[in-house]
MARTI-210625 format. One record per residue (C-alpha): residue number from 1; residue in three letters; chain; x negated, z negated, y. Coordinates in steps of 0.02 Angstrom, whole numbers, plus 50000, padded with zeros to 5 digits. Each point is the difference from the previous one (the first is absolute). Example, Ala and Ser with C-alpha at 12.3 -4.5 7.8 and 13.67 -1.06 7.14 Angstrom:
BEGIN
NODE resi resn chain     u     w     v
NODE    1  ALA     A 49385 49610 49775
NODE    2  SER     A 49931 50033 50172
//
This chain:
BEGIN
NODE resi resn chain     u     w     v
NODE    1  MET     A 44649 50796 57910
NODE    2  LYS     A 49949 50072 50166
NODE    3  THR     A 49866 50111 49932
NODE    4  GLY     A 50131 50079 49881
NODE    5  LEU     A 50126 50033 50133
NODE    6  LEU     A 49861 50084 50095
NODE    7  VAL     A 49964 50106 49866
NODE    8  LEU     A 50177 50039 49968
NODE    9  LEU     A 50032 50048 50180
NODE   10  LEU     A 49839 50118 50004
NODE   11  LEU     A 50082 50097 49858
NODE   12  ILE     A 50161 50034 50078
NODE   13  PRO     A 50016 50189 50062
NODE   14  ARG     A 49985 50004 50201
NODE   15  GLY     A 50062 50169 50028
NODE   16  ASP     A 49913 50069 50153
NODE   17  ARG     A 49952 49840 50071
NODE   18  PRO     A 49820 49915 49952
NODE   19  THR     A 50013 49813 49963
NODE   20  HIS     A 49947 49858 50116
NODE   21  VAL     A 49838 49925 49942
NODE   22  ASP     A 49992 49810 50011
NODE   23  TYR     A 49825 49989 50076
NODE   24  GLY     A 49904 49851 49939
NODE   25  ARG     A 50107 49987 49839
NODE   26  SER     A 50017 50186 49933
NODE   27  GLU     A 49855 50055 49878
NODE   28  CYS     A 49918 50170 49986
NODE   29  ALA     A 50062 50099 49846
NODE   30  TYR     A 49830 50060 49968
NODE   31  CYS     A 49870 49880 50051
NODE   32  ARG     A 50118 49842 50001
NODE   33  MET     A 49943 49931 50173
NODE   34  ILE     A 50116 49917 50105
NODE   35  MET     A 50049 50112 50142
NODE   36  ASP     A 49962 49930 50158
NODE   37  LYS     A 49945 50135 50120
NODE   38  LYS     A 50146 50092 50073
NODE   39  GLU     A 49905 50150 50046
NODE   40  PHE     A 49944 50064 49832
NODE   41  GLY     A 50094 50038 49840
NODE   42  GLY     A 50155 50106 49936
NODE   43  GLU     A 50121 50019 49870
NODE   44  ILE     A 50046 50116 49854
NODE   45  GLU     A 50169 50022 49940
NODE   46  THR     A 50036 50093 49830
NODE   47  THR     A 50140 50110 49946
NODE   48  SER     A 50067 49856 49911
NODE   49  GLY     A 50005 49895 50138
NODE   50  LYS     A 49853 49881 49963
NODE   51  LEU     A 49915 49955 50155
NODE   52  LEU     A 49813 49953 50013
NODE   53  VAL     A 49926 49922 50164
NODE   54  PHE     A 49808 50011 50035
NODE   55  ASP     A 49885 49908 50123
NODE   56  ALA     A 49893 50153 50041
NODE   57  ILE     A 50012 50172 50001
NODE   58  GLU     A 49857 50025 49872
NODE   59  CYS     A 50102 49898 49871
NODE   60  LEU     A 50152 50102 50033
NODE   61  ALA     A 49899 50160 49968
NODE   62  ALA     A 49913 49927 49847
NODE   63  SER     A 50159 49937 49911
NODE   64  LEU     A 50060 50186 49991
NODE   65  TYR     A 49869 50033 49889
NODE   66  ARG     A 49940 49839 49914
NODE   67  GLN     A 50105 49850 49962
NODE   68  TRP     A 50166 50070 49965
NODE   69  ASN     A 49945 50171 49986
NODE   70  ILE     A 50161 50059 50096
NODE   71  PRO     A 50027 50186 49967
NODE   72  VAL     A 50025 50102 50178
NODE   73  ARG     A 50182 50041 49937
NODE   74  GLU     A 50040 49821 49984
NODE   75  VAL     A 49947 49955 50177
NODE   76  ARG     A 50160 49994 50124
NODE   77  LYS     A 49923 49951 50164
NODE   78  VAL     A 49839 49932 50056
NODE   79  TRP     A 49987 49897 50169
NODE   80  VAL     A 49842 49937 50099
NODE   81  VAL     A 49986 49868 50129
NODE   82  ASP     A 49986 50087 50170
NODE   83  TYR     A 49834 49905 50076
NODE   84  SER     A 50065 50017 50175
NODE   85  HIS     A 50159 49903 49950
NODE   86  PRO     A 49954 49867 49870
NODE   87  GLY     A 50133 49964 49880
NODE   88  THR     A 50082 50171 50025
NODE   89  LEU     A 50004 50135 49869
NODE   90  ILE     A 49996 50183 50020
NODE   91  PRO     A 50006 50138 49857
NODE   92  ALA     A 49822 50034 49936
NODE   93  ALA     A 50040 50177 50003
NODE   94  THR     A 50018 50011 50186
NODE   95  ALA     A 49862 49876 50049
NODE   96  THR     A 49823 50036 50058
NODE   97  PHE     A 49867 49892 49922
NODE   98  VAL     A 49839 49941 50073
NODE   99  ARG     A 49843 49934 49917
NODE  100  THR     A 49918 49910 50129
NODE  101  SER     A 49856 49873 50020
NODE  102  ARG     A 50114 49918 50141
NODE  103  VAL     A 50110 49904 49867
NODE  104  GLU     A 49971 49914 49839
NODE  105  SER     A 50139 50033 49882
NODE  106  PRO     A 50044 49867 49858
NODE  107  MET     A 49902 50105 49866
NODE  108  SER     A 49862 50053 50119
NODE  109  ALA     A 50042 50185 49995
NODE  110  ASP     A 50041 49986 50178
NODE  111  ILE     A 50144 50119 50005
NODE  112  VAL     A 50143 49978 50133
NODE  113  ALA     A 50173 50104 50017
NODE  114  LEU     A 50072 50061 50160
NODE  115  PRO     A 50151 50090 50032
NODE  116  SER     A 49913 50152 50093
NODE  117  ARG     A 49835 50100 50003
NODE  118  ARG     A 49987 49958 50184
NODE  119  ALA     A 50008 49801 49978
NODE  120  ALA     A 49880 50026 49848
NODE  121  GLY     A 49887 50101 50108
NODE  122  ARG     A 49971 49862 50130
NODE  123  MET     A 49938 49892 49858
NODE  124  ILE     A 49852 50118 49965
NODE  125  GLN     A 49866 49923 50095
NODE  126  ALA     A 49843 49986 49885
NODE  127  PRO     A 49899 50123 49898
NODE  128  GLY     A 50075 50009 49827
NODE  129  ASP     A 50178 49964 50062
NODE  130  SER     A 50122 50128 49924
NODE  131  LEU     A 50180 50059 50001
NODE  132  LEU     A 50078 50028 49839
NODE  133  THR     A 50168 50059 49926
NODE  134  TRP     A 50094 49897 49867
NODE  135  SER     A 49931 50107 49867
NODE  136  ALA     A 49820 49999 50069
NODE  137  CYS     A 50025 49812 50024
NODE  138  VAL     A 50050 49983 49799
NODE  139  GLU     A 49851 50114 49945
NODE  140  PHE     A 49868 49894 50107
NODE  141  VAL     A 50065 49842 49923
NODE  142  ARG     A 49990 50067 49823
NODE  143  SER     A 49816 50061 50037
NODE  144  LEU     A 49947 49843 50085
NODE  145  TRP     A 50066 49886 49864
NODE  146  LYS     A 49964 50127 49860
NODE  147  LEU     A 50166 50018 49929
NODE  148  PRO     A 50050 50122 49870
NODE  149  PRO     A 50108 50157 50055
NODE  150  PRO     A 50183 49974 50013
NODE  151  SER     A 50111 49999 49855
NODE  152  ARG     A 50090 50164 49966
NODE  153  HIS     A 50151 49942 49890
//
C-alpha cells in the first residue's frame, strides 16, 4: 500500500516546484537504486505532469533518450541537485556541470551540478576535470554510455 501511495504522489502535477525526495526510500526512475546521496540526482516533469526522480545526473540524462524515450516537446521542467547544497534542486538549464575526479557519483560518471560557473570553477583542480553546460552534459552521458540519439517524435 505504501509503495502504491508513493507512486500516486509522484504522478500528481507539481506546478513550478520540484518534489521532495525521501532519501533512503525513493527509487531512481532509471536505474532503480535507492536514492541515498543528497548531493546527486535530479527530476524531470513532463507536460502531462508525470514526475520522474533520479539518483544521478547521468541517469536523468540517459532517461531522456532511453527508458521512456521522452520527446523533447514533452519535457516541461528538468531540475538537478545542487552539489553545494545537498537535497536542493536547481533548474538544469541554468546550472553549470562539472565532471571531476574529486567526487564519485552514484553511477560513476562523476558529474555534479552547481548553481554558477564561478562555484563550478572552484571544483576544477585536476587534469581532465571539465565544465559542462546541460546540453554538453547530456551529450557526454550519451557518448559515455553509448546511448542512441534522442528521439525526434
